[in-house]
C-alpha positions as CSV (number, residue, x, y, z in Angstrom):
1,M,69.8,-24.3,241.8
2,S,66.3,-25.5,242.8
3,V,64.7,-29.0,242.6
4,T,61.0,-29.6,242.2
5,L,59.7,-32.5,244.3
6,E,56.3,-34.3,244.3
7,K,53.2,-32.1,244.6
8,G,55.1,-29.2,243.0
9,K,57.2,-28.3,246.1
10,T,60.5,-26.6,245.2
11,I,63.6,-26.8,247.3
12,S,67.3,-26.1,246.7
13,F,69.9,-28.7,245.6
14,Y,71.5,-28.8,249.0
15,Q,68.1,-29.1,250.8
16,A,67.4,-32.1,248.7
17,I,70.7,-34.0,249.3
18,T,71.9,-32.7,252.8
19,P,69.6,-35.2,254.7
20,I,71.1,-38.0,252.6
21,I,74.6,-36.8,253.2
22,I,74.0,-36.7,257.0
23,S,72.5,-40.2,256.8
24,V,75.4,-41.6,254.9
25,F,77.9,-39.9,257.3
26,G,76.1,-41.5,260.4
27,V,76.5,-45.0,259.1
28,Y,80.1,-44.5,257.8
29,L,81.1,-43.2,261.2
30,T,80.3,-46.8,262.4
31,I,82.5,-48.2,259.6
32,G,85.3,-45.9,260.6
33,I,84.9,-46.8,264.2
34,A,85.2,-50.5,263.3
35,L,88.3,-49.9,261.2
36,G,90.0,-48.0,264.0
37,I,89.3,-50.5,266.8
38,L,89.3,-53.9,265.1
39,P,92.9,-54.4,264.1
40,K,94.3,-54.1,267.7
41,F,91.3,-55.9,269.2
42,V,91.8,-58.9,266.9
43,Q,95.6,-58.9,267.2
44,N,96.2,-57.8,270.8
45,T,93.0,-58.8,272.7
46,L,92.2,-62.0,270.8
47,G,95.7,-62.9,269.8
48,Y,95.3,-63.6,266.1
49,N,97.9,-62.9,263.3
50,N,98.0,-60.4,260.5
51,L,96.2,-62.7,258.0
52,I,93.2,-62.9,260.4
53,V,93.3,-59.1,260.9
54,G,93.1,-58.7,257.1
55,L,90.3,-61.3,256.9
56,V,88.2,-59.6,259.5
57,I,88.7,-56.2,257.9
58,G,88.2,-57.4,254.3
59,L,85.1,-59.6,255.0
60,Q,82.8,-56.5,255.3
61,F,83.8,-55.4,251.8
62,L,83.4,-58.9,250.4
63,S,79.9,-59.2,251.8
64,T,79.0,-55.8,250.4
65,L,80.3,-57.0,247.0
66,M,78.2,-60.2,247.1
67,T,75.0,-58.2,247.7
68,R,75.4,-55.4,245.3
69,A,73.3,-57.0,242.6
70,Y,70.4,-57.6,245.0
71,S,70.7,-54.2,246.6
72,G,70.6,-52.6,243.1
73,K,67.6,-54.6,242.1
74,T,65.8,-53.8,245.3
75,T,66.6,-50.1,244.8
76,D,65.3,-50.1,241.2
77,T,62.1,-52.1,242.0
78,K,61.1,-51.2,245.5
79,G,62.6,-47.7,245.9
80,A,65.8,-46.0,246.9
81,K,64.4,-44.9,250.3
82,K,63.5,-48.5,251.3
83,S,66.9,-49.7,250.3
84,K,68.7,-47.0,252.2
85,M,66.6,-47.5,255.3
86,S,67.3,-51.3,255.2
87,G,71.0,-50.5,255.3
88,V,70.5,-48.4,258.5
89,V,68.7,-51.3,260.3
90,L,71.4,-53.8,259.3
91,A,74.1,-51.4,260.7
92,V,72.3,-51.6,264.1
93,I,72.3,-55.4,264.1
94,A,76.0,-55.4,263.2
95,G,76.7,-53.2,266.2
96,I,74.9,-55.6,268.5
97,A,77.1,-58.5,267.2
98,Y,80.3,-56.4,267.8
99,V,79.2,-55.7,271.4
100,L,78.6,-59.4,271.9
101,A,82.1,-60.2,270.6
102,V,83.5,-57.9,273.3
103,Y,81.5,-59.6,276.0
104,F,82.7,-63.0,274.9
105,Q,86.3,-62.1,274.3
106,F,87.4,-64.7,277.0
107,N,86.4,-67.3,274.3
108,R,88.5,-66.1,271.4
109,G,86.9,-68.5,268.9
110,L,83.4,-67.4,269.7
111,A,84.5,-63.8,269.7
112,L,86.1,-64.1,266.3
113,A,82.9,-65.8,265.0
114,L,80.8,-63.0,266.3
115,L,83.2,-60.4,264.7
116,L,82.9,-62.2,261.3
117,L,79.1,-62.3,261.6
118,A,79.2,-58.6,262.4
119,R,81.4,-57.8,259.4
120,I,79.1,-59.7,257.1
121,I,76.0,-57.9,258.3
122,H,77.8,-54.5,258.3
123,G,78.8,-55.1,254.7
124,V,75.3,-56.0,253.6
125,G,74.0,-52.9,255.3
126,E,76.6,-50.7,253.6
127,S,75.6,-52.2,250.2
128,F,71.9,-51.2,250.7
129,L,72.8,-47.8,252.2
130,V,75.2,-46.6,249.5
131,T,73.2,-47.9,246.5
132,G,70.0,-46.4,248.0
133,A,71.5,-43.1,248.9
134,L,73.2,-42.5,245.6
135,T,70.1,-43.4,243.6
136,W,67.9,-41.4,245.9
137,G,70.1,-38.3,245.5
138,I,70.4,-38.5,241.8
139,G,66.7,-39.1,241.4
140,L,65.9,-36.0,243.4
141,V,68.3,-33.6,241.7
142,G,68.6,-35.0,238.2
143,H,71.2,-36.8,236.1
144,S,73.1,-33.6,235.2
145,N,74.1,-33.4,238.8
146,S,75.2,-37.0,239.2
147,G,78.9,-36.1,239.7
148,K,78.0,-33.7,242.5
149,V,75.8,-36.3,244.2
150,M,78.6,-38.9,244.1
151,T,81.1,-36.3,245.3
152,W,79.1,-35.2,248.3
153,N,78.1,-38.7,249.2
154,G,81.8,-39.6,249.0
155,I,82.6,-36.7,251.4
156,A,80.1,-38.2,253.9
157,M,81.6,-41.7,253.5
158,Y,85.2,-40.9,254.0
159,A,84.6,-38.1,256.5
160,G,82.8,-40.8,258.5
161,I,85.8,-43.1,258.2
162,A,88.3,-40.3,258.9
163,I,86.5,-39.2,262.1
164,G,85.3,-42.6,263.2
165,A,88.7,-44.3,263.1
166,P,90.6,-41.9,265.4
167,L,87.6,-41.6,267.6
168,S,87.5,-45.3,268.2
169,I,91.3,-45.4,268.8
170,W,90.9,-42.6,271.4
171,L,87.9,-44.3,273.1
172,G,89.8,-47.6,273.1
173,K,92.8,-46.0,274.9
174,S,90.7,-44.1,277.3
175,F,87.8,-46.3,278.1
176,G,88.4,-49.7,276.5
177,D,86.8,-51.3,273.5
178,L,83.2,-51.5,274.6
179,P,82.2,-47.8,274.3
180,A,83.4,-47.7,270.7
181,F,81.3,-50.7,269.7
182,L,78.3,-49.3,271.5
183,L,78.5,-46.2,269.3
184,I,78.0,-48.5,266.3
185,I,74.5,-49.3,267.7
186,V,73.6,-45.7,268.4
187,L,74.8,-43.8,265.3
188,P,72.5,-45.5,262.7
189,F,69.5,-43.9,264.5
190,V,70.9,-40.5,263.5
191,S,71.0,-41.8,260.0
192,W,67.4,-42.9,260.1
193,L,66.1,-39.6,261.5
194,A,68.0,-37.5,259.0
195,T,66.0,-38.8,256.0
196,A,62.7,-39.9,257.7
197,K,60.7,-37.0,256.2
198,L,62.6,-36.8,252.8
199,P,60.2,-37.7,249.9
200,S,60.8,-40.9,248.0
201,I,61.3,-41.0,244.2
202,P,58.9,-42.9,241.9
203,V,59.8,-46.4,240.8
204,D,59.4,-47.5,237.1
205,K,58.0,-51.0,237.6
206,G,57.2,-51.5,234.0
207,H,60.7,-51.1,232.7
208,T,62.4,-54.2,231.2
209,R,65.4,-54.8,233.4
210,T,68.9,-55.3,231.9
211,P,70.6,-58.4,233.4
212,F,73.2,-57.5,236.1
213,Y,76.0,-59.2,234.2
214,K,75.4,-56.9,231.2
215,V,75.4,-53.9,233.3
216,I,78.7,-54.9,234.8
217,G,80.1,-55.5,231.3
218,A,79.0,-52.0,230.2
219,I,80.9,-50.3,233.0
220,S,83.7,-52.8,233.6
221,G,86.5,-50.6,232.3
222,Q,85.7,-47.8,234.7
223,G,85.0,-50.3,237.4
224,L,88.3,-52.1,237.1
225,S,90.2,-48.8,237.2
226,L,88.3,-47.9,240.3
227,A,89.0,-51.2,241.9
228,F,92.8,-51.0,241.5
229,S,92.8,-47.4,242.7
230,S,90.9,-48.4,245.8
231,L,93.5,-50.9,246.9
232,A,95.7,-48.0,248.1
233,F,92.9,-46.9,250.4
234,G,92.4,-50.5,251.6
235,C,96.1,-50.7,252.5
236,I,95.8,-47.6,254.7
237,A,92.5,-48.7,256.3
238,S,93.9,-52.2,257.1
239,F,97.4,-51.7,258.2
240,I,98.5,-48.1,258.8
241,A,97.8,-48.4,262.5
242,L,100.0,-51.5,262.8
243,F,102.6,-49.9,260.6
244,F,102.9,-46.9,262.9
245,T,103.1,-49.3,265.9
246,E,105.9,-51.2,264.2
247,K,107.9,-48.0,263.7
248,N,107.2,-46.8,267.2
249,W,105.6,-43.7,265.9
250,G,102.6,-43.7,268.3
251,D,99.0,-44.3,267.2
252,A,97.9,-43.6,263.7
253,S,95.0,-41.2,264.5
254,L,96.7,-38.3,262.7
255,A,97.3,-40.4,259.6
256,F,93.6,-41.2,259.4
257,M,92.6,-37.6,260.1
258,V,95.0,-36.2,257.4
259,F,93.8,-38.7,254.8
260,G,90.2,-37.9,255.6
261,A,90.7,-34.1,255.7
262,C,92.6,-34.1,252.4
263,Y,90.0,-36.3,250.9
264,V,87.0,-34.2,252.1
265,L,88.6,-30.8,251.3
266,T,89.5,-31.9,247.8
267,R,85.9,-32.9,247.2
268,I,84.5,-29.7,248.7
269,F,86.6,-27.4,246.6
270,F,86.7,-29.4,243.4
271,A,83.3,-31.1,243.5
272,S,82.2,-29.8,240.1
273,F,85.4,-30.8,238.3
274,P,84.3,-34.2,236.9
275,D,81.1,-32.7,235.5
276,R,82.9,-29.6,234.1
277,F,86.2,-31.0,232.7
278,G,85.3,-34.7,232.1
279,G,85.8,-37.8,234.0
280,Y,88.8,-39.1,232.1
281,K,91.0,-36.0,232.7
282,I,90.2,-35.7,236.4
283,A,90.6,-39.4,237.0
284,L,94.0,-39.4,235.4
285,I,95.4,-36.5,237.4
286,S,93.9,-37.9,240.6
287,L,95.5,-41.3,240.1
288,I,99.0,-39.8,239.5
289,I,98.7,-38.0,242.8
290,E,97.6,-41.2,244.5
291,V,100.7,-43.0,243.2
292,V,102.9,-40.3,244.6
293,G,101.2,-40.6,248.0
294,Q,101.7,-44.4,248.2
295,V,105.4,-44.0,247.2
296,F,105.8,-41.5,250.1
297,I,104.5,-44.0,252.6
298,W,106.5,-46.8,251.1
299,T,109.8,-44.8,251.3
300,S,109.0,-43.0,254.5
301,V,111.7,-42.6,257.1
302,S,109.7,-40.6,259.5
303,K,106.1,-40.3,260.8
304,T,105.8,-36.9,259.1
305,V,106.6,-38.3,255.6
306,A,104.2,-41.2,256.1
307,I,101.4,-38.8,257.1
308,I,102.1,-36.6,254.0
309,G,101.8,-39.8,252.0
310,C,98.4,-40.4,253.6
311,G,97.4,-36.9,252.7
312,L,98.4,-37.2,249.1
313,T,96.6,-40.5,248.8
314,G,93.5,-38.8,250.1
315,I,93.8,-36.0,247.6
316,G,94.3,-38.4,244.7
317,F,91.7,-40.9,245.7
318,S,89.1,-38.2,246.4
319,L,87.9,-37.6,242.9
320,V,88.6,-41.0,241.3
321,F,85.1,-42.3,242.3
322,P,83.0,-39.5,240.9
323,A,85.2,-39.0,237.9
324,L,85.0,-42.6,236.8
325,G,81.4,-42.7,237.9
326,V,80.4,-39.9,235.5
327,L,81.8,-42.0,232.7
328,A,80.1,-45.2,233.9
329,I,76.6,-43.8,234.5
330,K,76.3,-42.5,231.0
331,K,76.3,-46.1,229.7
332,V,73.0,-47.1,231.2
333,K,69.3,-45.9,231.0
334,P,67.9,-43.9,234.0
335,Q,65.7,-46.8,235.0
336,M,68.8,-49.0,235.6
337,R,70.6,-46.3,237.6
338,G,70.4,-48.2,240.9
339,T,71.7,-51.4,239.3
340,A,74.5,-49.6,237.5
341,L,75.6,-47.8,240.7
342,G,75.4,-51.0,242.6
343,A,77.6,-52.7,240.0
344,Y,80.0,-49.7,239.9
345,V,80.5,-49.6,243.7
346,A,80.9,-53.4,243.7
347,F,84.3,-52.9,242.1
348,V,85.3,-50.9,245.3
349,D,83.9,-53.8,247.4
350,L,86.0,-56.3,245.5
351,S,89.1,-54.2,245.9
352,L,88.7,-53.6,249.6
353,G,87.7,-57.1,250.2
354,I,90.9,-58.5,248.8
355,A,93.1,-55.6,250.0
356,G,93.1,-56.7,253.6
357,P,94.1,-60.3,253.2
358,M,96.6,-59.5,250.4
359,A,98.2,-56.7,252.5
360,G,98.3,-59.1,255.4
361,L,100.2,-61.7,253.4
362,I,102.6,-59.0,252.1
363,A,103.2,-57.7,255.7
364,G,103.8,-61.2,256.8
365,W,106.3,-62.0,254.0
366,F,108.1,-58.6,254.2
367,N,107.0,-55.8,256.4
368,Y,104.2,-53.3,256.8
369,Q,106.0,-50.7,254.7
370,T,106.1,-53.0,251.7
371,V,102.3,-53.0,251.7
372,Y,102.4,-49.4,250.3
373,L,104.6,-50.5,247.4
374,F,101.8,-52.9,246.5
375,G,99.3,-49.9,246.8
376,G,101.4,-47.8,244.4
377,I,101.7,-50.5,241.8
378,S,97.9,-51.0,242.0
379,C,97.4,-47.3,241.2
380,V,99.7,-47.5,238.2
381,L,97.6,-50.5,236.9
382,S,94.5,-48.3,237.4
383,I,96.1,-45.6,235.2
384,I,96.8,-48.2,232.4
385,I,93.2,-49.5,232.5
386,L,91.9,-46.0,232.4
387,M,93.9,-45.2,229.3
388,F,92.2,-48.1,227.5
389,N,88.7,-46.9,228.6
390,K,88.6,-43.2,227.9
391,K,84.9,-43.1,227.1
């Protein structure tokens, strides 16, 4: 398939979106690095409890949620390229704040404040990056390929997390916390360079904008289903490392890698399924697999079973986002695509923002394993919501 850009230049589908995928991957590596190093840094180095760990992890997603409306508006009115590049700059600033937290770790209150600031900035950057990247990609290759664009961007996102988390765990064990946080400053420059020469897409400034709350209302069914399904991923991201430590199973690098590998491979081999077979059917099958994965972790009696559960969760969660997204994006006009995608992804932010603190409370009341019962129940609720929103 070829795509015609401005001035009549024609390039292939993958030539159009590959730079965007590389760019998203670069920034999501920084998000994965933070997820891998922060729980132990907050708990072991700074000496805070599970609730604070969950708060630090979840704050990024909440700040992303709070800025989705603005990032969507910016994308639609000022251009997807500008929005995406703004996300890259903010990721660098977040990295600087993380590094300062390491330097001031002797003052745990100041270090925590710097971490919270870093998480907020990181979250705002993620908001601009993802909304801009998705809108840019769909604008370049056309609405008929929206499922593929969301699928490949999702590969970049979760591959970044799957590689970044174990990488930071290894760096932390081998060289201490500082090198991992320094990478968060460096990697966004890769993201910047990848798309520096990619052409922008035109902005329709004369279009009458639909209010953000109406856009949310239009896609709320798919958004809520996405939110509940994302809680399972939030449980893995927040507490799988501490769960493995509690069980004396060693570090959780392999769990992150298996989740990420299964997630990515599912998207690579089945990227076209939401467009070919319909969002509802693919989402339903995916959610059932995700429930099974969470049950495996909840009932695990060995490291192997827990890792299999992470893999099944990755397979199930992989196509939920593009499958539901195909249904959601049909409900808005092309000129509102950035706002709609911002609203849609906001449901993920809401989910991941509350997943950390809620999982922290559950772990405190019961144990880390019970967190994954909560994740499984959330996926069941997602299935129920999906059944009431088939179109």
